[in-house]
N, C-alpha and C positions, 0 to 999 in steps of 0.2 A: 476802820476810820482812814485807811490810805485810798479808798476809792474815789476816783476823779481828783486825786491830789498830787502834786508835785513833789517828790523826795530827791534831795541832793546828799550824797556820800562821799565824804572826803576819804581820800585813800581808799578810791573804790575798786581798786585793779588788785588789792590785796586779798587773802585767802577768806577773811570776813565780808569784804566788800563782794566778791564775787557770789558768796554763798547766800547773802541777804538780797542780791539782786535777783537771783534765781526765785528766792521765796516770794519776794514781792509780786514778780511776774507771775507765779503760779497760782498765789492766793488772792491778790488783789486786782482789781482793774485801774490801775494807775493812770493818771493823765501823763505823766512824765517822770524818768528816772536819770538823774545826772549822775554821771561817774566823772568825780574830780579828782585829779592826780597829776603827778607831774613826769611821769614815765610814757612817752609817746609810744614806745614799742609794746608795753603791757597792755595800753588802751587798744591797739591795733589786734593784739592777740585775743583780748576778750571780745572784741566787737565781731572777730571771726568765729567764735564759738557757736557751733550748729544750733544749740539751744536758744541762743540770743539773737540769731539772724533774722529770725521772723518777727522778731519784736523791736526791729529798728524804728519803726514809727513813734516808740515811745522812749526808746534809750538814746541819751545824748551824752557824748563824750567831751569833756572839757579840760583842756591841759592847763594846769596851774598849781602853784605851790601855796601852801597854807601861810607861809611867810610874806606873801605879797596881798596885803589889804585891799588895794584896788582891784586885782583880779577876783578876789573873793566876792567883793561887793557887786562886782558885774555878775558873777556867776548866780549869785543868789536872788537874782530878780525873778519874781514870780513862783518862789520856792515855798511849799507849805511847812515841810519838815526837813531837818538836817540831821544826819547821822554822821558825826565826827569819828573816824577811824584813822586818819592819817596820823602817824608818829614814828619817831626814830625810836626803836625798842631794844637793841643788842645791848645788853648789860656790860660786857667788857669794853665795847667800843665807846659807850659814854663815860667811862672812867677816863679814856685816853683822848676824847674829844667833846669836853663838856659843853663848850659854847654852841657848837652846832646842834645839840640836844636842846638847849635852852632857846635857841632861836626857832626851831621846830614846835617842840612841846609846850613851850610857856609862850613865847611871842605869837606862834601860830594859834594858839588857843584864844589869846586876846583879840587877836584879829578875826577869829569866828564869831566871838561875842559881839564886837561891834559891827560887822557886817550883818549878824542876824538881826540886831536892834534898829540898824539903819533900813534893812529891807522888811522888817514887820514879819518875820518868820514865826510861825504858831510854836512849834516845840522842837528843841534840840535836844539830843541825848550825845553825851561824849563818852567814848569808851575809855575805861582806865583800867587798872591792873592791881594785883595784890601787892605788888611792889611799891605801891603808893602809901601802903599803911605802914607807919613806923619804918620809914625807908633807911637804908644804909648805903644804897649806891646812887650815883647820880640820876640813873633814869628813873628810879623809884621817886627821887626828890622833885624832879621835872614834872612827874604826873601827879604827884600832891599838890604842886602849886597849881596845875592845870585844873585838878578837881576843884580847889578852893576858889578860882577864878569864876568857873561854871556855877558853883552854889551861890557865890556872892554876886554874880550877875542877875540874880531874880531880885536883888534890893534896890536895882537902878533902871528897871524895865519903865518906869513912870507911866506915861499914857499908854504904852505898848502892851499888847497881850502876849509877848513871848515870853517863853518859859524854859528853864534849862536844868536839866538833870544828869546824873552820871550812872554808868554803869560798871561796876568792877567785879571782875572774875579772873580765875587763875589760868595756868597754862592751857592752851587749846591744843588737843591732840590731832597732831599732824600738821599743824599750820607752818608755813615757811618761816625757817629759822629756829623751829623747836626741836626738842632732841629727839622725836621719832623718826623723821628722815634723816637725822644723824646718824642715829644706830642702825637704820635700815641700810644705808650706804655702807656702813663699816661690815655689814652681815654679808652685802652683796660682794664687797671687795675681799671677802674672806680675811678680814683682820685677825691678827693673833688674840686680841683682847677687846673687852668693850671697856673703855674709859669712865670710871666713876669718880667724881669730885670729892664726895664724901658719903660713906655708906650708910649713914643716918638720914641722908637727906629725904625730905617728904615734899611733894607738891599737890597742890589742888587739879583737878582734872576735869575737863569738859570738852566736849565735843563741838565741832562749827555748829552743827545744827541745833544743838542746846543753847549756845550763845546766841544765835540769830532769833531763836524763839523767846528767848528771854529779853532780848533789846526790844522785840515787838509788843510784848507785854507790858514792859517798863513803859513805853509810850501810852499805852491804856491806863496804866496805873498812876501815872504821874501827875502832881500838882505842880511841882518846880522847886529844886531846892535838894532833893532826895539823892543820896547815893544807893543804887540798888546791888545787893549781893545776893546771887544765887545759893541754894544749899546744894553743895555738889561733894562727890567723893574725894578723897585724897589717895595718893598711890605713894609707894617707896620706889625710889629710883633703881634701887637694886633689884626690884620685883619686876619693874619695868623691863630693865635688861634682861632678866630671866625669862620674861614672856615673850621676848623678842628673838632671844639668842641663847637657848637653854644648852647649848653645846660649846658656847666659847666662854672662856674664863673672863673674870672682871678684874680690873686693875685700879687701885686707888691713886689717883694721880695729883690731888689736892684741889683746894677750893680756887675758883676763878675770881678775878678782881670784882668785887661788889657782890658777892653772891651770898645768899643766906643758907642755913641749914633747912629752916621751915618758913613758910610765908604764912602771912597773916591777912584776913580780909576785914574783919570787925577787930580794931584794937581794943584792949581791956580799958584803956583811957578814955574809951567813947563808949562805954556799956550804958552809961546813962540816956544817951541818945539813941541806942540802938533797939529797934523794934522787930521782934519775930513775927512772920507770917508762915503760913502752911509750907511753903516751897522757896522761901526767900528772907532776907533781912533787909531793913532798911535804916540808913544812918541819917537822922534827922540833922538839919543845918545847926551849928554851933550859934548862929546869929538870928535875930529876929528880923523878919522883912517888914519894912514899913506898909502901912496899909493892908498887910495881908495877914489873916488869922486862919491858920490851917492846921486842923486836926490829922496829923499823919497816921494815927492809930487806926485810920478807916481811909483807905485808898480810893482812887477815882474809879476802881471797880467795884465797889462796896466790900472789899474783902477786909476783915479785920484782924488786927495783929496785937501784941502785948510786948510791954518792954521787957527786955531780958533781965536776968538776975545779975546781982552785984558781983563783980569780977569775972563776968563772962567775957570771954574771948574766941573769936572764930580763928582757928589756927591750924594750918595743915598737919601739925604733929600731934594736936589732941582731938582732932576732928573723929567723931563716932562712926563715920562711915569711911573704910578703908577698902579699897579694891584688891582681891587677891589675884595670883597670877593667872589663873583660869579666866577670872573676870575681866582682866585688862586684855587679854587676848581677843575675848569677844568684842570689847570697845574697839581694839584696832581692825578688826574685820569690818566696821561700819566707816571705817575713815576712807 
């Protein structure tokens, strides 16, 4: 579906942006791929990567901030599909700097929606997080609002063909700012201990490759208004530390501001909206779209799903798929 199409990626110089750019180049014959981000150094460094240099005929690097509607509107000219990955993401930073997170994650999302409608973009997928489900921290709350904005946007497309959906998944193994490079640095520095905030803590676990493939599949599956959630394993943070540093003791240091013990991707309160497919879940919109009758039980790829049972909740603590230490090590080798 991306052959001869123009794709724009906000936050395109991040871990996800780089990975999906390489995937689009290797798998499709795209007309144009626009990397939209606000850091000129990261754009320069990405443009100099040897695997991308030979594709400078289709790659465009566009400096801009999602807070700037006029700049977005200009960048979206001639674009077919948008992948919205730009966000402020650090949980403790959000607790101390809430206004900055609101400007980027909420007002930025609104700008993406307005520019998409104005430029008649075909499809937009916004990347979300498990922290947006029943949020207790400011970051999760901003992403919940963002999710709601993108879902509701399908209700006022009017004459436009633009459609909006959301992809929600858990911690990305090895991504910038995640716990894996933090633990790795401690090991390299021969730290006396590995800090653990809570020894009961669990997290959903997904690799960058899996996340990228899921987003691409979601573009093919979407009607508009869905929140797509992949079926992925969970890990215990203590076992991740054991897999990475088996000879270093662990030390409990206490919970960080805004941190949860377990993460949720499909809340119990929304089980009546949740549809299970073979390898993923879909959370239907809570609202009905004007002049749109969509059967979300059968997606655009003709895959069939079924409503989950009452009281169902997809929680990293009650997941039926947990990685053991040796399995975590295998995952780490693929990063």
